[in-house]
C-alpha positions, 0 to 999 in steps of 0.5 A, a space after each residue: 912834929 918834933 923839933 930840935 933845940 932851935 925854937 919854932 913858933 907856929 902861926 897862921 899866915 897873915 895873907 888873909 887866906 886860911 890854911 897856910 900854916 908856917 913854921 918859922 925858925 925863930 932862934 939860932 945864930 948864923 951858921 958856920 961857913 964851909 971851908 975847902 980842904 985848902 982853907 978857902 971859904 965856900 958858900 953853899 948858896 952860890 953853888 949849883 946842886 952839881 957843884 954842891 954835892 961834889 964839894 960835900 963828897 970831896 969833904 970841902 963842905 960839910 952837909 950840916 954847914 950847907 943846911 945851916 946856910 939854907 936855914 939862915 937864909 930862910 930866917 933872913 928872908 921868909 918873913 917877906 917871901 913866905 915860901 915855906 909851910 914848914 921847916 923840918 930842921 930836926 929831921 934835916 939835921 939828923 940827915 946832914 949829920 949822918 952824911 958827915 959822920 960817914 967815914 968813907 969819902 966818894 959816897 956815890 949818892 947823886 944828891 949827897 947833902 943837897 937840901 930840897 924843898 917839897 911842894 905841899 901836896 906831896 907827902 913827907 912822913 911826919 910833916 903836914 900835907 896841907 895843900 893850902 886848904 883849911 880842909 887839910 888842917 891837922 893832916 900829917 903824912 904817915 909815909 913818904 911819897 915815892 919821889 921823896 923816898 927816892 930823893 932820900 935814897 939819893 942823899 938829899 936832905 928834905 928841908 921842908 914843905 913849900 907853899 902851894 896855891 889852894 889844891 894846886 890851882 889858881 887862887 893866889 898864895 901868900 908867897 911873894 916874888 923875890 924879884 919884886 914883892 908886889 909881883 906874883 911868883 906864879 903858881 901853883 908851885 909858888 913856894 918851890 920857885 920862890 925858895 930856889 930864886 931866893 937861894 933858900 934851897 938849891 932845888 925844890 920839887 913842884 907839880 904841874 897840871 897846867 903851867 905850875 912848874 914852868 910859869 913860876 920858874 919863869 917868873 922867878 928867873 930859875 930853871 924848871 922841868 915838867 917831864 913827860 907824863 908818866 915819867 915821874 911817879 905821883 904816888 903820895 901826891 894829892 891829885 888834881 887831874 889824873 890825866 894831866 898831873 906831872 911832878 918835876 924839879 926846879 933848880 938854878 940850872 939845867 944841869 941841876 934839873 937833869 941830875 934831879 930827873 935821874 933820881 926822880 924818873 922811873 916806873 912805880 907800880 903804885 901809880 897807875 899812870 906810871 910809865 915803864 918806858 926805859 929811863 936814861 942818864 939825863 945828864 949825858 948831854 949837859 956838855 953838848 958842843 954842837 948847836 941844836 936845831 930849834 923849831 920856833 912856833 910863832 903862831 898863837 904865841 907871838 900874838 898872845 905875848 906882851 910887847 915886853 915878852 915878844 921883844 925878849 923872845 926875839 932877842 933870845 932867838 937872835 942870840 941862839 942863831 948868832 951862836 950857831 943854832 939852826 932856827 926853823 919855823 914850825 907850824 902847829 897842827 890844826 888840833 891846837 885850836 881846841 887845846 886850851 879849851 879841851 885842857 880846861 875841860 879835862 882839868 875841871 872834870 877830873 878835879 870835880 871828881 876828886 873833891 865832889 864829896 868834900 865840896 858837897 859837904 863844905 862848899 864854903 871851904 873852897 876858894 873862888 877859883 877852885 869852886 868855879 872849876 869844880 862847879 864846871 866839872 860837875 855840870 859837864 856831861 860824860 860825852 864832853 869829857 870823853 871828847 876832850 880826852 879824845 882830842 888830847 890823844 889826837 893832839 899828842 899824835 899830831 905834835 909827834 909829827 910836827 917836830 920834824 928833825 928839830 931837837 926842841 920846839 921853842 916858845 916864850 915860857 909865859 905871855 907876860 913877865 910876872 904880873 904886878 897883881 897879887 890877886 893872880 898867879 898869871 895865865 897857863 896859856 903858854 904851858 897848858 898845851 904841853 901838859 895836855 899833850 904830856 910832852 916834856 917842857 923846860 924853862 930857862 931864864 933868857 934875860 930881863 925885860 924892860 920891867 927888870 923882871 925875868 923872861 923865860 924861854 920854853 923848850 918842848 921835847 918829844 915824848 920821853 926824849 928828855 936827854 935831847 931836850 935837856 941837852 938843847 936847853 943846856 946849850 941855850 943856857 950857856 948862850 944866855 949866860 944869865 946870872 942876874 939875882 933878885 934884889 933880895 939875894 946877895 949870895 
């Protein structure tokens, strides 16, 4: 990759696993801070993406200054957090300078000047797509994934690639949780969630096959959205499981998720699973005033939650009820009993199909968790696989009836706060049912547990009804009014 005058050193991660190449910005002074048109100092790192792009559009912030603040924060913290595979400062500066050079104001592009991190299983032209695997060393993408092209067209600045677990599965990455370096950030969108939480970038893109957006976002105390299956194109995204893979945004706020989904959503003929269901304005219900009707699922989730998460969830639902939300209990369909097992079966069968040739030739190049998944899938019969797909369709149909008249279902986002164990990325227990059904799910921070780590509340919506889901999530977000920052973040 070509670089700007800022010097870069390329080195392997010291985390003990090969394949995580990192590009470290090693020189360059602190950035100039943005100033408003009346001389008031404005820090881009303190703004949501909605506020940030509005400030750039009004000329109160320069896109270059926003970018340089992000680069300075990466310089300051990424040697500890390890959220980034590489930073494309050269390309990012060209994009930022082009925005600042435009003569006209009121540029209508919705993500104008917003630096965004992209998970390293998603192609960005000219940058590596390594997927956390030694088998991908030296691979450089020739073209942008569909979603990256859409982000660029919307005025976003592609900052670089964020760390993923190996092949977006379970083997832990070198990334650390900004709330505590001894705790996992979750996975597989580890770098995306950690980078947003550490204020290295205002937004990032992740993927989810089981729980890989919702879980790391919850562990890191930020907002994340897994859209409806087929809502966002996966063309140019390395596959894990063709019937379970989703692409979605991570940001500091629900409004940021909605704005990003406005850009990401839409049919793509190059993705065979892309839906032609009509898109919507996902920001339309961000100022919702009337309290939502919320369906609480207690069975399974209550009994599998840690005491810390159970207490945080009870307190959060109490806050929502006190603020006027109508809270009703929802009973899960009988098919839920098999969901965890059936999800694992589909994922194993489909990832083994993706990697069977490489696994036959280089089994030693796969981490323990990925190897186990592939071996399970290779041993599976076609009848077992088809049965799991049938259960998926059944569960999705039964969940459509389970909603009744509620705006969203609510569960804890995770069964525990971030585990104090860097050998794990946590369990997808509370997220994988909705990946299996293809239903949209969002996580928002609802407070800190007794450990001082974030707890998240997960809201699940009807198929393709993200406007309603995000409107309910935005209302809940205002009730929780969560503004705590990781100890490493002071801006």
